[in-house]
N, C-alpha and C positions, 0 to 999 in steps of 0.2 A: 607320639602320635598327636596331631593337632586336633583340638576340639572346636576349632573355628567353624562357624556356620556361614561365613561370608560367601557370597556368590556375586558374579559379575554378569550383567545382562546387557544385551544390545538394545538400544533405543535411539531416539533422535533428540537433538536440542529443542527445547520448547520455545525458543525466542523468535522463530519464524522470520528469519532475515531473508525473506524471499527477494529475488527469485532463486537463490541458491541456499539450500538447507544443509545442515551439518549433522553427521553421525556422532553418536555419543555412547560411551560405555558407562553404566551405572553400577557401582559396587554397593550392595546392600547387605544388611544383617539384621535378623529379627525385626523385620518391618521398618527398618531405619535406613535412610540413605547415608552412606559413609563418604563417598567421593564420586566425582564424575571426571571423565577424561575423553579426549577425542577417540573416535573409532578408526583405527588405521586401516581396517578392512572395508570401510565404507567407500563405495566407488565414487560417490559425489564429493566427499570432503577429505578422504585419505588421512584422517587423524587430526585435521584442523579443528580447533575450537577456540573462539575468540573470548575476550573478557566477559562478554555478556553470557555466553554459554557456560563458562566456568562459574559465573555468579549464580547460576540456577541452583547450585548446591544450597544456597542460602534461602531458597523458597521453603524447603522442608525444615521443620522444627523452628520456624521463625516465630518469635513471640507475637508478632503483629498479625499472623495468619488467622483468618476466620475459620472457626472449627464447629460452630453451632449456629443454627438460625437465630437471628436477633430481630427484635421489634423495638419501636419507641413510639411514644404517644404524641410527641411534639417535635417537628422538624427544627433543625438548628441546635437542638440540645444534644448532650452526650449521654443522655439517660437511656442507654440501650439495655435491654434485658433479654436473656435467653429464653427461647420458646422451643417447643417440640416441632418437628417437621409437620405433623398433622395440624398444629395450630397455625403455623405459617401458611401452609397451602390452603387451609380453610379460609383464612383471611384474604388471600390472593384471589381465590375463586369467587368469594363473595364480592370483592371489589370489581372483578371483571363482569360479573353478572349484574351488578348495580348500574354500571354505565352502558352495558351492551357491547357486543363484539366490535362494532365499527369505531368505538371510542377507546379501544384497547390497541396498543402497539407493542411490537417486539423490535428490539435493536440489538444486534450482535456485533461484537468487536473482536480484535485479535486474541483477547484472553480466552475466547471460546474456541479457539482453533489450535491450542498448544499441542494437541496430539493428533490432529488430522488435517493440517494445512496442505493444500494441494489436491486433496481428495474431498475434503469438506463434508464428510458424511454426517457428522454430528450437527453442523450448521444447517445442512439441507434437511435434516430431520426436523429441526426447529421450524424451518420455513414451511415444511410440509404441514406441520401443525397449524401454522398461521393461515395457510391456504385453506385447509379443511375446516378449521374453526371459523375463519372468515374475519380475521382482525387485520390491522395495518401491519405491514412490514416493508422495509426499504433495504435496498442493496447497498452495503457499506463500501463498495468500490468507489463511490463518489467521494469518499474521504481521501482516497489514496490515488490510484492509478487511472481511474475511469476517464478523466478529461483528456489525458494523454492518449489513452486507448481510443478515444473517440476520434482524435485527429488522424491517428494511424489507420483506423478503421475506414474512414472516408476514402483514403487512398487505396487500401485493400491489402497491404503487406502485413497481415496480422501474425503470421507464423514466425518462429525464431529458429536460427541455427543454434545448436547446442554450444555450451561453453567448451566442451571437449573439441568440437570442430574449430572453434576460434583459436584455441591454444595450438592446434596442429596445423592450421592452414591460413589464418589471416596474416597478411603482411602489413596491413595498416589497421589499427584499432582506434576508433574515435569514441571517446567517452564524453558524450554530449549530455551534460547535466547529471550523469551517473557518478557515484562516488563509492569508494571502498567501504565507507562507514555503514552503508545500508546493504552492500553486497560484499562482505568480507571474504567469502569463499570464492567469489569471482576473481578476486585479486591474484590468487595463485595461478590461475589460468592465463591472466594477462602477463604475469611474470614469466611463465613458461614460453609464451609467444615472444616476449622481448628477448629472452635468452636465445631463442631460435633466430632472432634477427628482425622481428616485427617492430615497426615504429608505432608509438602510442601518442595520440594527440588528445588533450582534454579541453573541454569548453565548459565554463561555469561563470557564475556571478561573483565568485570569490576564488582565491587560490586554495582549492580544496586539497585533500590528501591525494586525490587522483591527479590534480594539476602538478603537484610537487614531484610525483614519481613519473610523469610523462616526459617524453622527449621535447614536446612543445605544448604550450597551453595558451588559450585565449580567455581573457576575462572580459565578459560582455556586460553591458548594463542590464539590470533586471527587465524582463519582459521583451527583450529585443532579439531573442534567438531566431524568431521567424524572419526578421530582416536580414540577418546574416545568412540563413539558409537560402532565402530568395536571391540574394546577391550571388551566392555560389551557383544557383540554378542559372542565373543570367549569364555568368561566365561560361558555364558548361555548354549551354545552348549557343550563345553568341560566338564562341570559338569552335563550335562544331565538335565538341569533345564527347557528346552523347553517343549512345549505342543505337544507331539507326535501326538495326535489325530487331533488337529487343523492343524498342519503342513501337515499331510497325506491327509486330506480332502480338504483343502482350499488353498494350496500353490503349487508352482512349483519351482524347483531349489534348494531344501534344501541341497542335497548332494554336489552340486557345492559350495554352501555357506559354508558348513561345512569344505570342503577342503581349500577353499579360506582364511578363517579366522584363520587357525591353527597358523600362525606366528604372528597374531595380538593380542598378549598377553597384559595384563595390564603393564607388565614390558617394553614391546615395546612402549606402548602409553605414559607412564609416562613422559619421557624426552621430548616428542613431545608436550604434552598438558600442562606440568607444574603441573600435579596432581599426588600425590603418587599412586603407583600401588595398594597398599592395599585399598585405598579409592575407586578406580575405581571398583575393584573386589567386595568390600562390597556393593557398590551401585547396581551393576549388580545383585547380589544375592537378595537384598532387592526388586528391581523392579520385578524380576521374581517370588518371593515368595508372593508378594502382589496381590491377585486375582483381586482387583479393583484398578488398577493404570491407571492414565490418563496423557497424555503429552500435554502441551500447547506449541506448537513450534513457534518460532519467525517468523514474517511475512516478514520482509525486511532486517533489519540490519545484521543478522547473515549470510545472503546469498549474501553479497555484494562483496566478493572476487571471484576470477576467478573460483575456484572450490567449491564455496559455496553450489551449488546444491548437491554435494556429502554428505554434512552434512545431508540434508533432506532425501536423499536416504538411508543413513545408519540408521538414527534415525527411519525412517518409517518401518524398518524391525523389530524393537523391539516389537511392539504390536502383530503382527501376529506370531512371533516366540514364544511368551509366551501365545498365545491364548487369547489375550486381544482385540478382535474385536467382534462386534455384541452383546455386553453385556453392561448393565448399569455400569457407572463409569469407563469405560475403553477407549481404543483407543486414538484418538486425540480430544481435546476440541476445543473451539472457536479459530479460526485462520483467518488470512486475506483471504477473498474469500472462506472460507470453507463453504460448504452447508450441512445441515442435509439431511437424507434420506427422499425423497418425495418432496423436494422443486423443483420448476420449474416455468418458465414463457414462454409465447409465443415469437416468433421471428419476428421482423419487419425489419430486416436488408436488406432483398431483395437482396441477393448475386446473384440471377439468373439474375438480371437486370444489373449487373456490366459489362460494355463493355470491350472487350479485350484491353490490354494496357501494357505499360512498367512500371510495378509497383515495387516499392522498397520494399524488404522484411522487415518484422517486426523484424529487428535486429538493435540494437542501433548503432553499428559500420557502418552498411550499410546506415542508415539514416544520420549519420554524413557525410559520404562520398558523399551522394546525395546532401546534403546542401552545402558542401564545393565546389563541382565540378559544381554547377549550374544546376544539374539535377532537383532540386526543386528551383523555382524562386519566387513563391508567397506562403506565409505561413499565414494561419489563425489560431490563437492561442486562444483557449477558456478556461479561468479559469486556466491558468498555467503560472508559471515562468519557461519557458522551459530551459533557459540557466543555471539556478541553479540546474536543475534536472538531466541532463545528465552527465555521466562520461566524463573525458577529455574535460571539458566544453569550453576550449579556442577554440576548433575546431568549435563548434557550433556558437560561437560568430563571428569568422572570416567569416564563411559561411553566417550568417544572415546579416552581414555588407554589403555583396555584392548582396543581394537579390533585386529583382525588387520591391517587395511590401511585407510588414509585417503588419498584422492587429492583434490587441489584443482586446478581449472582456472580461471585468473584472469589478470588483467593485472599485479597486484601481490600480494605477500605480505600476509596479514592475520593477525589473532589465531588463527584456526582453523588456517591452514596453518603458521604459525610454531610453534605448540605441538604440533600433532597429526598433520600430514601426513607421510606417508612418501614421497610423490611429488607434485610440483607440475608442472603442464603450462601452458605459456604460451599465453594466449588472444589473439585478434585484437581490435583496436579497431573502433569503429563505421565507420571509413573503410576497413578492410581486409577487410570481409566483405560479403556480399550479404544484403539484407533489405528488408522493407517495414514501415513504421510506420503505425499507424492512430489517428486521433482520432475524436471523435464524428461528424465531418462529412467527413473526407477521408482518402485513402490517400496515402502518400508513399514514393516509391522511395528506398531506401538502397543505391545502387549501390556496387560496390567501386571506390574512388578511388585507393587506394594498395595496393601489394603488401605482404603481411604482413612485418613486421620480424623479422629473425632467423629463428628456427624456429617462430614463432607459428602456431597452427592454430585454426580456428574450432570452436565446439562441434559444428557440423554435421559437420565432417570427423572429429572425434574419435568421435562417436557412430556414424557410418557405418563407420568402421574397426573399432570394437568389435563391431558387428553382424556384420561379415565374419568376424572372428576367432572369435566365439562361435557361428557357424553359424546365425544368425537368418535363416531363409529368407524371401524375398520382402519383406524389410524396406523396400527403397527401389525401388519399381517404376516410378519416374519417370525421365525423361531429364534430364541436366544437373544442375548444382549447385543450381539453383533450382526443381527439379521439385516439391518439397514445398510451396514457397511458392505456385506456380501452382495446386496442388491445393487449398490452403486458400482462395485468392482466387476459385476457380471456383464462384461462388454467385450466385443471382439478386440478392441484396442489394448486391453489389458491381458489378452489371452484367457479371458474369463477367470481371472485370479479370484482368490477367496482368502479368508483368514486361515483356513486349513492349509491351503497351498503355500501361503507365505510362511506358516510355521514349519512346513515340511522343507522349505528351501532356506531355512536359517534366518528368516525375517526379511529377506531382500529378494526382489524380483526385477529383472531388467524389463523395461517396456519396449515393445517392438516399434520404435519410432524412427523416423529419418533424422539423421544429424543435420540435414540440410533442409531449410524451409522451402516450401512451394516447389518441390521437384517436378510436379505435374503442371506448373504454371496455371493453376486454378486459384483465383483470388476471391476474397470474401466481399464481393461487390455485386450489384445488380447485373452488371455486364459480364461478370466472371473474369474481368481483366483489371489491371491497375487503372485507377481513374484519377488522372490529373485534374480533369473536370468532373465534378460530382453533381449529377442531377438531383440526387436525394438531398444533398446539402441545400441546393437552391430551393427545393420543395419545402424544406423545413425552415426557410427564411434566413439562410446563411449564405455567405459567399461560395460560389461553386468552385472557385480556384483558391489555392493557398494565398494568403495575403498577410500584410502586417498592419495592425491597427495602432496608430500613434498613441503614445502614452498620454493620459489625461493630465491637464494642468492641476497641480496639487497645491493645497494651502500650506503644506508642511514640507520642509526641505529635504528630508532623508527618506529613502525608500527602504522599508524593512523587509528583509527576506528571511525565511526560516528553512531549516533542513535537519539533517541527522548527524549525530556523532556516534562514535564507537561505544559510548557509554549508555546509550538508551535506544530503544526501538518501540515506537508506538506508546500507548498509554497503559499497557498492562503492568502488573506488579507495582501499581501506584506510580506509573511513569518510571519504574526502576528504583524509586526512592525507598521502597520497602527492602531493598537488597543492600546491605551495608557497603560491600566493596564498590558498587556503582555509585552510591551516595558520596563516598569519600572522593571519588574522581570528579564529581559534579555537584558540589554542595549548594550552589546558588546559580541562578540564571546569569550567563555571561554574554554580553553584547560585543561583537566585533565592530570596531569603529576605526576609520582611517586616521592616520596621523594628522592629516590636514583638518578633518572635521573635528577631531578632538582638540586640536590646538586653538581653533577659533572659539571653542566653547570652554576653554580652560579646564579640560578634563584630562586627568593623568591615568595611566594604566593602573587598574585595580580600584579606581574610585567608585563609590556608590553613585548610581545615576538613576534617572527616571526617563522613560520613553513616554511621550504623551501626544495625543492628537485630540480632535473634537469628540472622540468616542470614549476614551479611557486613558488611564495612566498605569504604567507597569514599572516595577523597580527591578534593577539588575546591577551587576558590576561591569565596569568597562574593561575590555581588552583592546588596548590601542595597538594597532597592527598595520602592516603593509599588505595584508592578505585580502583586504577589501578595498575597492576603489573609492575615491571621494564621491559622496552622495549616496552610497549604499551602506547600510548596516545589516548585520547578520546575527541570528541567534538560533539555537536549536529549538525545535518545536515541542509542544506538549506541556509547557509550564502553565499552571493554573492562572487564569486571567490574561494570558498573552493574546489569545484570539479575540478578546474584547476590542483590540485595536484594529481589527480587520474589517473590511468593507461589507461583505455579506450579500452583495448583489448577485443575482443569478448570472451564470456565464453563458447559458444557452436557453433558447426558448423551450417550452415544455415539449413541443413536437419533436425537437431534436433529441431529447433525452430518451425517446422511445425507439430510436433507430437501431439500437444494438441490444443484445440480451443482457449486457451489463449496464450499469448506470453511469452516465456522465453528468448527472445533475448536481455538480459541485457549484457552490457559491464562490464568489471572489474572496481570496485571502489577501487582496491588495491592502497595503497599509503604508501610508506616509506619516512620518512622525518627526517630532523635534526631540532632541536629547539634551538633558541638562544635568549638571552635577547636583547632588543632594546636599 
């Protein structure tokens, strides 16, 4: 008879590779994690778990993990000493009271979402606190998908078809700026569609993994996706390939668009994009002629330049122009923050309780200015390496260096906490806290499987204690630790799900959503229709029609672009560098540089190099490759110091950032550099 006390529990991967998340089975014994594996019964991932998910085993029992609150008396030193939670929280509350609530700010990153991404109950609880207390907080979608969402939102096609619909019905799949590295679970649905006979086309600034597995791919110059999309629109309208009935019934501004794109021919776009005019025209005809064609649009990387939102704006005109909305296998597929028709949750943010105040707008450049000028003097950072995330990052570093108090809550130290934190608080892992994750089609219970290690506490526990100590009345009116989760789930779109109902159903609940976007042809615009011409864009000081803004003349010859690899995702777990198996795969920054550009600079594959411009210098190793075109260099994002090279100018006027409930207040990550051998 076995005396083993091992048990295997259902959970979800903590890596948050949205828009598609993966199920996980965790085997534990005596409050220790023994192993993780994919959950074959998970309806979203069917047993798939990539290298990042497998590396999550290394979070537990990691010698670098934070297990007790720490303080230090001098920033920049490594003279940390352990303190009690009472001592840490007392010092934090004193610091908040010393400067006053309007000079306190909360910033939350992906590390705070490891066990509730998609439902965001724990993050929304923290923001509820910020509203009721009356401090600064900003929407982190500006770091990721917000600018692309802004472009799509102006047109109005915000809903998505599910990945299951794509694999079953799409005959043409266009991966425009999307890549398997940030959507690994989407890849199996693309593979299923290919096996069924679907054609896959990929468009990117480099030969990505998506390009290599596609039937056809286009490599465009950075920041020129809008030009290619406009040329496609010109061909479709000029050759009368558009869907006249759909356009007449469900859109506004078609005639203005028709007149606007007359000059945007493939011949005009070819020298801009670096793609032959004949190929652009042929692709436009193929897309228009394929009744069931779906676009997977990039979530972050393709929208990082100053006018990146115009790419999403122009691309989002293609489905309605050709009648590819409201049908199986069409429209937009899985994308960052994309929701299917019928998805929804209750709201606990309590904006009504937010006191009047001098609040900094959710605009990256405005946040940097507030931090630099001392308008924000105390910063609470939850699950984020903030200084590696913002454009023109040297400004945030100089501002944080002069703050009165910086607090980090995380699992591991990172660049922000090492350099600038006065207090670090140990957070819980995904197995040590209670939450619910949500995909486009399902809810997944993230039950507490292990007791928190050491003195670790969840973000929920920290926020609730701060509310008590600061006297925020009626902050948590619910019963139990999961009351706020139940409050968010209590919505008709979830079938009024709850933690109890999820436990009764084995931890999984299907959401009653439509696999097809916009089946009712109601669109998220003032007119309720697709808007080729956007009055609200014009009122915000932006072009009313999709357009291409020519690239600015640069003082440095190579355009730097960043993106994702399978070895990392966002900045949590110290950018993945706290996990040995991921570090072995990616020990140093590696810059992709074309053979032509390397040859003219006497750079060989593997050489130590530096990237530099008038803002900063960054060291890396060269990967000389034919996977980037001449004039473009590429590196994965998140490395400390990399964003010092970026521009940091606002992409949108302040008025435009308030058009949607999410933030599009991203600054420009444009960077032109020179590269030289060290």
